[in-house]
C-alpha positions as CSV (number, residue, x, y, z in Angstrom):
1,X,0.1,0.1,-0.1
2,X,1.5,3.3,-1.0
3,X,1.7,6.2,1.8
4,X,0.2,8.7,-0.2
5,X,-2.8,8.7,2.1
6,X,-1.6,7.9,5.5
7,X,-4.0,6.2,7.8
8,X,-5.9,9.1,9.5
9,X,-4.9,10.0,13.1
10,X,-8.4,11.8,13.8
11,X,-9.3,9.3,16.5
12,X,-5.9,10.2,18.5
13,X,-6.1,13.4,20.4
14,X,-2.8,15.0,20.3
15,X,-1.5,18.5,19.5
16,X,-0.4,18.7,15.7
17,X,1.8,21.6,16.3
18,X,5.1,19.9,16.5
19,X,4.5,18.8,12.7
20,X,7.7,19.5,10.7
21,X,7.7,21.7,7.6
22,X,10.8,21.6,5.5
23,X,11.6,25.6,4.6
24,X,12.7,26.9,1.2
25,X,16.5,25.8,1.1
26,X,19.2,27.6,-0.8
27,X,19.9,26.9,-4.5
28,X,21.2,23.0,-4.6
29,X,24.0,24.2,-6.5
30,X,25.7,26.4,-3.7
31,X,26.5,23.2,-1.9
32,X,28.2,24.8,1.0
33,X,25.1,27.0,1.9
34,X,22.8,23.9,1.1
35,X,24.8,21.9,3.6
36,X,25.1,24.3,6.5
37,X,21.3,25.2,6.4
38,X,20.4,21.5,6.3
39,X,22.5,20.7,9.3
40,X,21.1,23.6,11.4
41,X,17.4,22.5,10.0
42,X,18.2,18.8,11.2
43,X,19.7,19.7,14.7
44,X,16.9,22.0,15.7
45,X,14.4,19.1,14.5
46,X,15.7,15.8,15.5
47,X,18.3,14.1,18.2
48,X,19.2,10.5,17.9
49,X,18.9,8.4,20.6
50,X,21.3,5.4,20.7
51,X,20.8,2.9,23.4
52,X,24.4,0.9,24.0
53,X,25.7,-2.0,25.8
54,X,29.4,-3.0,25.4
55,X,28.8,-1.5,21.8
56,X,32.7,-0.2,21.4
57,X,33.1,-2.3,18.6
58,X,30.4,-0.5,16.2
59,X,29.5,2.6,17.9
60,X,32.1,5.1,16.3
61,X,30.9,4.3,12.8
62,X,27.1,5.0,13.9
63,X,27.9,8.4,15.7
64,X,30.1,9.4,12.5
65,X,27.2,8.7,10.1
66,X,24.7,10.8,12.4
67,X,27.2,13.6,12.7
68,X,27.6,13.6,8.8
69,X,24.2,14.0,8.4
70,X,23.6,16.9,11.1
71,X,22.1,14.9,13.6
72,X,22.9,15.3,17.5
73,X,23.1,12.2,19.4
74,X,22.2,11.2,23.1
75,X,23.7,7.9,24.0
76,X,22.0,6.0,26.8
77,X,24.6,3.6,27.9
78,X,23.4,0.5,29.6
79,X,26.1,-0.4,32.1
80,X,28.9,-1.3,29.6
81,X,32.2,-2.9,30.6
82,X,34.1,-1.7,27.8
83,X,35.1,1.8,26.3
84,X,31.4,2.5,25.0
85,X,30.9,5.5,27.3
86,X,34.5,7.2,26.3
87,X,33.8,6.5,22.6
88,X,30.6,8.2,22.7
89,X,31.9,11.1,24.6
90,X,34.7,11.5,21.9
91,X,32.6,11.5,19.1
92,X,30.4,14.3,20.7
93,X,27.3,12.5,21.9
94,X,25.7,13.2,25.1
95,X,26.1,10.4,27.1
96,X,23.6,9.2,29.8
97,X,25.0,6.3,32.0
98,X,22.7,3.6,33.6
99,X,24.4,2.0,36.4
100,X,22.6,-1.3,35.6
101,X,21.4,-2.6,32.3
102,X,17.6,-1.1,31.9
103,X,17.0,-2.9,28.6
104,X,16.2,-1.4,25.3
105,X,13.0,0.0,25.4
106,X,13.3,1.6,28.9
107,X,16.6,3.0,27.9
108,X,15.0,4.5,24.6
109,X,12.2,6.1,27.0
110,X,14.8,7.8,29.1
111,X,16.8,9.2,26.2
112,X,13.6,10.4,24.2
113,X,12.3,12.1,27.4
114,X,15.9,13.8,27.3
115,X,15.5,15.1,23.7
116,X,14.8,18.9,23.1
117,X,13.6,18.5,19.4
118,X,10.4,17.8,17.9
119,X,11.5,14.5,16.8
120,X,13.5,11.5,17.8
121,X,15.4,9.0,15.8
122,X,15.6,5.7,17.6
123,X,18.8,4.3,16.3
124,X,20.8,1.1,17.0
125,X,24.4,1.4,17.7
126,X,25.1,-1.1,14.7
127,X,23.1,0.7,12.3
128,X,24.7,3.6,9.7
129,X,22.7,6.2,8.3
130,X,23.4,6.4,4.5
131,X,24.0,10.3,3.2
132,X,20.9,12.1,2.8
133,X,18.7,9.6,5.0
134,X,17.8,12.2,7.8
135,X,16.8,14.8,5.4
136,X,14.5,12.2,3.4
137,X,13.1,11.0,6.8
138,X,12.1,14.6,7.9
139,X,10.8,15.3,4.4
140,X,8.6,12.3,4.5
141,X,7.4,13.3,8.1
142,X,6.2,16.7,6.6
143,X,4.6,14.8,3.7
144,X,2.5,12.5,6.1
145,X,1.7,14.4,9.1
146,X,-0.6,11.3,10.4
147,X,2.5,8.9,10.6
148,X,3.3,7.6,13.7
149,X,6.5,6.0,12.7
150,X,8.8,6.3,9.8
151,X,11.8,4.2,9.2
152,X,14.2,3.9,6.4
153,X,15.1,1.2,4.0
154,X,17.4,-0.6,6.1
155,X,20.1,-3.0,4.3
156,X,21.8,-5.8,5.8
157,X,25.4,-7.0,5.4
158,X,24.5,-9.3,2.6
159,X,22.5,-6.6,0.8
160,X,19.1,-8.0,1.7
161,X,16.7,-5.2,2.4
162,X,15.1,-6.1,5.9
163,X,11.2,-5.9,5.8
164,X,9.1,-7.7,8.5
165,X,6.6,-9.7,6.7
166,X,4.6,-11.3,9.9
167,X,4.3,-10.8,13.6
168,X,2.7,-12.1,16.4
169,X,0.8,-8.9,17.0
170,X,-0.3,-8.8,13.3
171,X,-4.1,-9.6,12.1
172,X,-3.7,-13.3,10.5
173,X,-4.4,-11.8,7.0
174,X,-1.3,-9.7,7.2
175,X,0.8,-12.3,8.4
176,X,2.7,-13.1,4.9
177,X,4.4,-16.5,4.2
178,X,7.9,-15.8,2.7
179,X,9.6,-12.9,1.9
180,X,7.5,-9.5,1.8
181,X,7.9,-7.7,-1.8
182,X,9.9,-5.0,-1.8
183,X,8.1,-1.5,-2.3
184,X,8.8,0.5,-5.0
185,X,8.4,3.8,-3.3
186,X,7.3,5.0,0.0
187,X,4.6,2.5,1.5
188,X,2.5,2.2,4.8
189,X,3.5,-1.2,6.5
190,X,2.1,-3.3,9.4
191,X,5.2,-3.4,11.1
192,X,8.6,-1.4,11.2
193,X,12.0,-2.5,12.6
194,X,12.9,-0.8,15.9
195,X,16.4,-0.5,14.4
196,X,15.7,2.8,13.1
197,X,12.8,5.1,13.6
198,X,11.6,8.3,13.5
199,X,9.0,9.3,15.9
200,X,7.4,12.8,16.9
201,X,8.6,13.1,20.7
202,X,5.4,14.3,21.7
203,X,3.4,11.2,20.4
204,X,5.7,8.8,21.7
205,X,5.4,10.1,25.2
206,X,1.9,10.5,24.9
207,X,1.6,6.8,24.0
208,X,3.5,5.8,27.1
209,X,6.9,5.0,25.2
210,X,8.2,1.4,24.7
211,X,6.1,-0.9,27.3
212,X,8.5,-0.4,30.4
213,X,7.6,-4.0,31.5
214,X,9.8,-5.8,28.5
215,X,13.5,-5.8,28.8
216,X,14.2,-7.2,25.4
217,X,12.1,-8.6,22.4
218,X,8.9,-7.5,21.1
219,X,8.9,-3.8,22.6
220,X,9.1,-2.4,18.6
221,X,6.0,-4.6,17.6
222,X,4.2,-3.7,20.8
223,X,5.0,0.0,20.0
224,X,3.9,-0.5,16.2
225,X,0.4,-1.9,17.1
226,X,-0.4,0.9,19.8
227,X,0.7,3.3,17.0
228,X,-1.7,1.9,14.4
229,X,-4.3,1.4,17.0
230,X,-4.3,5.1,17.7
231,X,-4.7,5.5,14.0
232,X,-1.4,6.4,12.9
233,X,0.2,5.0,9.8
234,X,3.9,3.2,10.0
235,X,5.7,4.6,6.8
236,X,8.6,2.9,5.0
237,X,10.5,5.9,3.6
238,X,12.2,4.3,0.4
239,X,14.5,7.3,-0.2
240,X,16.2,7.1,3.1
241,X,18.9,4.1,3.7
242,X,20.7,2.9,6.6
243,X,22.9,-0.3,6.8
244,X,22.4,-2.5,9.8
245,X,24.9,-5.0,11.4
246,X,22.1,-7.0,12.6
247,X,23.3,-8.5,15.9
248,X,26.4,-6.8,16.1
249,X,25.4,-4.2,18.8
250,X,27.4,-6.5,21.2
251,X,29.8,-9.0,21.0
252,X,28.0,-12.8,21.1
253,X,28.8,-14.9,24.4
254,X,27.3,-18.1,25.5
255,X,26.0,-16.3,28.7
256,X,24.3,-13.4,26.3
257,X,22.7,-16.1,24.3
258,X,21.1,-17.5,27.5
259,X,19.8,-13.9,28.4
260,X,18.6,-13.0,24.9
261,X,16.7,-16.5,24.7
262,X,15.4,-15.9,28.2
263,X,13.8,-12.7,27.3
264,X,12.8,-13.7,24.0
265,X,10.7,-16.9,25.5
266,X,9.5,-14.6,28.4
267,X,8.0,-11.5,26.4
268,X,6.7,-13.7,23.8
269,X,4.4,-15.0,26.8
270,X,3.9,-11.5,28.0
271,X,2.9,-10.0,24.8
272,X,0.5,-12.7,24.3
273,X,-1.2,-12.4,27.6
274,X,-1.1,-8.6,27.0
275,X,-3.3,-8.8,23.7
276,X,-5.4,-11.9,24.8
277,X,-3.5,-14.1,22.2
278,X,-2.9,-17.9,22.6
279,X,-0.1,-18.8,24.9
280,X,2.8,-21.1,23.3
281,X,2.1,-24.8,24.0
282,X,3.9,-26.8,26.8
283,X,5.3,-28.9,24.3
284,X,7.6,-25.9,23.1
285,X,9.4,-26.1,26.6
286,X,9.9,-29.6,26.5
287,X,11.3,-29.3,22.9
288,X,13.9,-27.1,24.0
289,X,14.9,-28.9,27.3
290,X,15.6,-31.8,25.1
291,X,17.7,-29.8,22.8
292,X,19.7,-28.4,26.0
293,X,20.4,-31.9,26.7
294,X,21.3,-32.8,23.2
295,X,23.6,-30.0,22.6
296,X,25.0,-30.6,26.1
297,X,26.1,-34.1,24.9
298,X,27.8,-33.0,22.1
299,X,29.7,-30.2,23.9
300,X,27.9,-27.3,21.7
301,X,27.7,-25.0,24.5
302,X,26.4,-21.9,22.5
303,X,23.4,-23.9,21.1
304,X,23.2,-25.5,24.6
305,X,22.9,-21.9,26.6
306,X,20.3,-20.4,24.1
307,X,17.8,-23.5,24.4
308,X,18.4,-23.4,28.2
309,X,17.7,-19.8,28.0
310,X,14.2,-20.5,26.5
311,X,13.5,-23.1,29.0
312,X,14.3,-20.7,31.8
313,X,12.2,-17.7,30.3
314,X,9.3,-20.1,29.5
315,X,9.2,-21.5,33.1
316,X,9.7,-17.8,34.8
317,X,6.6,-16.4,33.1
318,X,4.7,-19.7,34.5
319,X,6.1,-18.9,38.1
320,X,4.9,-15.4,37.5
321,X,8.2,-13.6,37.5
322,X,8.9,-10.3,35.7
323,X,11.5,-9.7,33.2
324,X,12.7,-6.7,35.3
325,X,13.2,-8.9,38.3
326,X,15.1,-11.4,36.5
327,X,17.5,-8.6,35.7
328,X,17.6,-7.2,39.2
329,X,15.6,-3.9,38.4
330,X,12.5,-2.5,40.4
331,X,9.4,-3.4,39.0
332,X,7.6,-1.8,41.6
333,X,6.6,1.2,39.0
334,X,4.8,-1.1,36.7
335,X,1.2,-0.1,36.1
336,X,-1.6,-2.9,37.4
337,X,-2.3,-3.9,34.1
338,X,1.6,-4.2,33.2
339,X,1.9,-6.2,36.4
340,X,-0.9,-8.4,35.9
341,X,0.4,-9.3,32.4
342,X,3.5,-9.4,33.4
343,X,3.0,-11.8,36.4
344,X,0.2,-13.9,34.8
């Protein structure tokens, strides 16, 4: 579906005063003036929020690309043990240091709350904006004022353009089998990748931001679903491009694989409870337990730990444990609804 007629936002009561309009720029032939004016415009309009955790290996390239596009950055660091914070400061980013790993969504919530611009650009540390991407995203935000989220064309290391063909939170008729056809222009999509999202700050905050009960996984699908339910389109901006390392934000270890799969299993069940969807069958826990034993017998530690994490996260959900408690975080501020789903 083309984005020339975005979904109406008439049923969402929020001021449109922050709507962005591109002013008349200098003659494109005057490249120096064009670049200076465009960078000033970008800096007044959008702030990038980059959530990091042991991201020293990729963060510099991400921040250099943002600076080249004229985008100021806030790096919210989730208790990195490497040089992430020093690298962020050296590249001119404002650094917010969390003493504990707060998770992806909660750290983004803090970063966006700290923004002083009408728009926030959520950026993974292993994502690199390509030249002209920021101007293209802001121009699209001006063309489609009812858009809730806008995302660039995200290109993976293999050259594949990432599009999400299905989601747990999507109606069955929108869950496509196989790859999603590539749009030949701007397009309204049912879901966008959380690797790079442009969002109006006031709208994000009015919706409550990312669900604070989720530590990791499904938080971007949940935000997309709430944006759509509030009457806002999700727009893929074909003229903006970003390169994504997919999974390179932190160095993989067996312990991180366990933690990631723990949260994937837990968040899958939390989201199902939140939206009244069927829970995964008990047999999935049994299958992961069998795979844990099997990979342990052949001394494949990485896969053993991954499946063990899936078992542990699913069992934790059944015991009524929260994802925040698992990470040693305070879950006392969760809403009654969020607490009920998170301990169901």
